[in-house]
N, C-alpha and C positions, 0 to 999 in steps of 0.2 A: 623542462628546464631544471628538473630536480637533480641535484647533486652531480658535480663532476669533480675530477681530481684537481688539486692545487687550488690557488686563490687568483681567479681571473678578474681582470676589470671588466666592466660591463661590455665593452666592445668585444673583448675576447670571448666572453660568454655567449654573446649573440652569434658570433661566427661559429663557435663550436656547436651550439645547439642547432643552429641553421644547418650545418653539415649533417648532424645526427638525424634531423627530421627530413632531409632531402630538400631544404629550401623552403621559402615561403614564410619563415619566421622572422618577425620584425623586432622583437624586443623580449627581454627577460627582466626580472625585478633588478632595479639598479642598486638596491640595497643587499642583493644576494651576491657574495663573492664567488660562490661555487654553486652550480646548478645541475640538475638532471637526475632522477631517482630509479631503484629496484628493491625488492625486500631482502634485507640482510638479516641473518640470524633467525630465519623462519623455517617453516616446514611446508611440505607440499599440500595443497588443498585437495579435498576429496571431490570426485566428479559430482556435480550438482550442488556442492556446499554453498557456493555463491552464484546462483543462477543468473544474475543480472550483470556479471562482469563481462566486459568487452575488451578485446585487444584491437588497437587501431594500427593501420599499416605504417604510420609514420613514426612508430616506436613509442607510442604512449598507451595508457589505459583509459577506461571510462566505465560508466555504469548506465544501464537502461533507465531513463527517466520516464519516457513513455515507450510504447511499442515502436515508435518511429524516431525517437530522439535519444541520443547518447550525451550524457553530461560529462565533460571532460575539462581540461585547463585551457585557458586562453592562449598560453604560450605554445601549446601543441598545434595550433592552427593559424591560418593566415587571416586576412581581413573578412569581414562579413560579406557574404555573397554566394552565388552559385558555385559549386565545385563538384567534380566527380572524380576527384583524385585519391579519395580516402576510402579504404576498405576496412570494414568492421568485421571481426571474427568472434562468434558467440557460441555458447553452448558446450564448450569443452575446457578441460584442464590442460590437455596436451594439444599444443597448436598444430601438431601433425596428425591429430585424430581425424580420420576420414568422415566422421559424422558432423564435423564443424559446420556451422552455418555462417555464410558470408553475405554481406551487403555492401554495395557501393554508396557513397554519399551523393546528395544532390544539392545540399546547401549547408553553409556554416554560418553560425551566429556567434560572433565573438563579443564579449562584455563591452558595452560602449564606454569609451574613455580609457580602455586598457592601454598602458604604455610601458609595461614592465614592472610597475610597482602596484601590487594589490590588484584587485578586480580580476583575479586569475580564474575565470570560468568561461565556458563556451558550450554551445549546443551544436551537435552534428545531426542533421536530418538525413535519414536513410532512404534509399530509393524505394523501399517497400518495407512494411512493418515486419517485426519479428515477434512471434507469440511467446514473449519472455515475461517472467515476473519482473516487477519493477522495484527499484530501491527508493523509497521516499526520502526526502531531504528534511533536516531539522529546520524548525521555524522559530526556535527560542534556544536559550542557553542551558535548559534543564539536563542536557546530556553532557555538558562540558565538565566532566569530572571522571575519576576512575580510569578504566582501561579501554582502549580503542582497538579495533582490528584493522589491518591494512593488508592489502592484497595487490598482486601484480605479477607481470611476467619480466620485470626488470632484472638487473644484475643482482647477484647474491653476495657480491663483495665490491668494494670500491674500485672502480676501473675495470671490472670484470665484464664478461659477455653477458648479454641478456639471456633470459631463461626460456627453455622450451615449455616448461611447466608452470602452472599457476602456483605461486607461493603465497603464504600468508604469515602473519606474525601479530603479537599484541604489543602495544606501546601505551605507556601511561600519559595522561594529560599533564601538560606543563603550563603553569599559569603565564600570563603575559609578563608580569612583573619578573618572574624567574628567567624566563626565555630571553627577555631584553635587558635584564639587569646585570649586575656585576659578575654573577655566576654564569651568565649565558653569553652567546656569541652574536646576538641579533639586536644591536641597539636601534636599528632602523625598522624593527617590526611594526606593522601598521595595525594598531588596535582596532578591533571589531572586524576588519577585513582578513586577518590572519589568525591562526590558532596553532600552537605548538604541541608536539607529542614526541616522547622518547625518553631514554634513560640518561638523565643529565650527567651523573657522576661517572657512569661506566660506559655509556654508549653500548655498542654490540648488537642492537636490533634497530632496524630503520628501513625506510624505503630508500631506493637508490636509482641509478640511471635506468630509464625505461619504464619506471612506475609512474611517471608524470600523468596527471589527469585522472588517475585511478581513485577510488573512494577510500576515505577512512571512516569507519562506521562502528556502531555498537547497538546493542539491543535496548529497547525502551521497556517501560514497566510491563507492557503487554507481550514482551518477548519478541517484537518484530524488529528486524534490522533497520536502522535509520542512518542515513549518510550525514555525517557531521563535518567532514572536510574533503577537500580535493587535493591530492598530492601536488605540491607546488614547487618548492625549492628547499635549499639547505646547503650547508658547508660539508662537502665530502659525503660519506656514507657511514652512519653508525659511530661517529666520533664522539668522545666525551664532550659535554658542554655545548654540543651542536645538535640539538634535536631536529626533527623534520618540521618543516613549516607547511601548513595547509591552508587553502582557502576556507575561510569560515562561512560555510554555506547558508547558515541561518540568516546571516546579515544581508545576503543577496537573494533570499528565498522568493520574495515578491518580484524581484526583477527577472529571476529565472523563469518563474511561472508566467509573467507576462510575455516573455520572449517565446516561450513554448507555445502560448496561445496564439501568438502571431505566426508561428510556424505550422500550425495545424491542431492545436489543442494541448492543454495542460493535463496532467494526471488528475483523476477525479473530476474532470470537467464535464464528463458525459453522465447524465442521469436519466434513468427510465422511470417515468411517472407511474405510480402505482394505480391500477384500476379499482382496487379494493377487492375483498372477497366476493366470489361469484357463486350464484345458485342457478342451476339449470334443471331440466326434467328430461329423462330418456324420451327420445323421439321428437323433441321440439328443436327446431333449428335455432342457432345463436349466432350473433355477430358481436365481436368485441374489438374496439379499436384501441390501439396503443400509441403512446407518444413519448418522446424523449426531448431533453433540453441539454444544451452545451454541445461540446465536441465540434466536429466538422462534418456537416452533411455531404452526401447522403449516408443514410444508415442501412445496415444489413441486419435483418431481424431473424431471430431463432427462438425456440421455446423447447423447454423440457417439462415433462410431467403433465402434458395436455390430456384432458379426458378423452377417452376412446372415441374416435369419430370426428375430432376436431384437428384443423391444421392452421398454421400461421403463414402469412405471406411474407417471404424474405425481403420484398421491397417496400411494403407498406406497414408491416407489423400487424395488420388486421387478422383476428382469428375468427374463422368461419367453420361451419359444419353442423352436424346433428349428433348429439351425444347418444352413445349406444349402450353404455354400461353404468349402472348406478354405483357410485362410490364417492369417496372424498379424496381429491387429488392435491398435491402440493405442486403448483405450477410456477415455473420461473421463466420470465421473458427477458431476453438479452438483446441489446442493440450493440452493434459495432460500427464506429465511424470510419471515415475514409483515412484517418490518421493511425487507425489500429487500436484506438481506445475502446474499451467496453464498459457498459453499465447494464445493470439488471435489476429486477424486482421480483419478489416472490409473493404469492398470495394462495389462499385456499379456495379451490373450485369444487363445490359439492354438486354432484349430479344425483337428483332424487329419482326414484322410480315413479312410473306413472300413478297418479293418485297419492304419491308420497307427501310428506310434509317438509317444505323447504326450511333450510337453516336460517336462523335469525341471529343477528348481531346487535349488541349494544356497544357503541364506541365512544360513549360519553365518559370522560374521566371522573372517578369518584375518589376523593381524598380518603386516606386511611391514617388517621392520627393515632397516637399511642393509646393502648388500652381502650380501644373502642370497637364496635361492631358496626359495619356499614353494609349497605345492600345496593345491588344494581339489578334492574328489572328487565325482563323480556316478555312480551305478550305473544302467545301462540293462539292462532284461530283455527288450527286443524282439528278434525274429529278423530275419534278412535284413541287407542292407547299408545304409549311410548314403546320403544324398542328395547330388547335385551342388551343391545350394543349401541345405545345412544351416545353421542359425542358431546363433550363440553370442552371447548378450546378456551383456555384462560391465559390472559396476558396482564401480569401485575408487575409494576415497578416497585421494588422495596429493597432496602439495603440490608435486611437480615430476615430471610424467609423463615427461619426457624421460629420466629415470633408468630407466625400466621396459621390460622386454622380456616380453610376455605371449603365451603359446602354448597351444593345445589339444593335449593328449596323448591319443592313441587307445589303446584297450586293448592294442594290440600294440606300443606304444611310439613309434609314428610321431608327429612333432611338426608342427604346423601354426601358423606364426607369425601372430599377429593384430596385434600392436603392437610395433614395434621402435624404441624410444627416440625416438619422434616427439612433437611437441607442446612441446618445450622446457619452459619454466617454468610452463606451464599447469597448472591444478589438475584432478584427478579424470578418470577414464575412465567415460563413460556412452555405450556404443556397442554396436550390433548388428552383428556381423561375419557375412559369408556365406563358407561354407568348403565346398570340394568334398571330401567324405569318401565318395564313392560306392565307393571300393575297400576300405573298412573295414567290418568286422562290427559291427553296432550293439551286440550284447550284450556286456556286461563293464563295467569301471570306466574312465570317461573323467576326465581330470584337467585342471584349469586350472593351469598353471605360470606363476608370476610371479617374475621375477628383478629385483632392485634392484641396478643396476650402478654406484651412486655413493654418496657419503656425503651427510650433512647433511639429507636429507628422508626422511620415513617416511610410512606409511599402513597401510591394511588392504583386503583383499578384502571387499566389502560383501555381494555376491550375484553368481551367475551362472546362466544358464539355457541349457540345451542342447536344440535341437530338431532331431532327426535325420530 
C-alpha cells in the first residue's frame, strides 16, 4: 500500500492497491491519502548484501523472520488462513537470476484487528524452509535515531515501473512530532504503531510502489542488522515533507513472536541443552544423549567435531561409538526442527590414551574483586608426571582483562603464567593454554591463581579445565 500517485480517498486507494496485488486486499490505512512503495534515489544492492530479503509475487517485499516465515505488511495479504497463491523469491538481487530460490506459501497470518489503520504486519508461512540468514526485529526504541537502510524491488520513481534489481537507500529518522506536526503531512500518524523516515525538507530518497512489506533496518552496537520498520505507506514517493511511514516493529514484537510460535516456532525458540565437557578413553565405548527445548518437533540431529570413532543418530541425537584417537575435540551438536529453525551447543570432548589422566573441571564461580588474588582448585589423583603439552582451558568473565595476571599453580607451588595483563580493555578470557609441566607430579591439588592488579573493573572465574 505504499505510495501511489495523486491523493486518493480510502476507497480509491483500496481499489488501486487491490488491482496492483491481484485482488484479495481488503483495506489500507484510512489516514494515508496515497499508498504503495519502491526505492527512489537509491543504488543497486550487491549480491548477498541483504541475504534475508524476499520478493513476493503480489508485488511486495519481505524479510526472513524464520527459515519458514516471511515478515511483511498486512496490506500485502488477504485474511488469516491457508493460501497457496503467494510465491516467495529469495537469494538473488536480480529477479531473473537462474539461481533464485522460490517457495509457495501455505498459510498467511495477518495482524489481528488490522483494518487499514496501523497494525500493518503479517507473516507468510512457506511450504518448506529456506536455509536463509534471518533478520531479527527490534524489541525497544534504542535504534530509533540516526540513519536507516531500506531495500526493495519497487519503483525507482513515483509512478514508475517496478525494478528487476534489488535497490537500497539510506533515510534518516523523523520524529513523530515532526512527521505529524505542522512541517509534516501526516496528522493522522499513529504513535507507537508507526515510525517515519526520510528527508523532510528535500525529499529525493524514499521507498515507493512495490516496496511495501520490505524491511527498514540498521546495525546495532554489535554490528548486526536489525529490522526497525516494515514499509507501509506514504504520500507519493520521495516528496518533500512526506517521508515514508513504516510499521514500528518493536511495538508488535511480542505479537509477531507469538504468531510465529503458533505457526511453527519463533526465532531463537529452539535450544540444544549442553551436556557439559566430556572425557573418554581410547577403546572404551561411550553413549551420550542430547536433548533440545522449544521449536517444533521432531528434530533432526547432526554433529561436527566428534571424536574419531563416534557417530550421532540423526533421529534421536544420541552419540555412540568407541573413541579411537586420543585428542581434545571441540564438538558442536545441532538440532533442526520441522519449521527449519536450528539450535546448537558446543563443548570440549577430551579422549585420553589408555592409562592416561582424564581432564578435570572446576565450574564453580569465583568472584574477582579489585586488587585481589583469588584461587580455584582442582584435585588430580593420577600417578606419574604431567605432559610437555598439558592443556589449561580458562573461562573468566571480566570487563578489562588487561588488569589480570592468570597462573597455573602446581601442587609443589611452582607457578606457570598463562596470561600477564595482556588484552587491554578487551572483555573476558576464553582461552586454551598449552603448558609444559612434564617435571611436575600429576597427583595433588592444582590451582588457578587470578590476580586483579588494578581498580574499577571486576569479574569472576567462570570455569577452568586441566588436562595433564
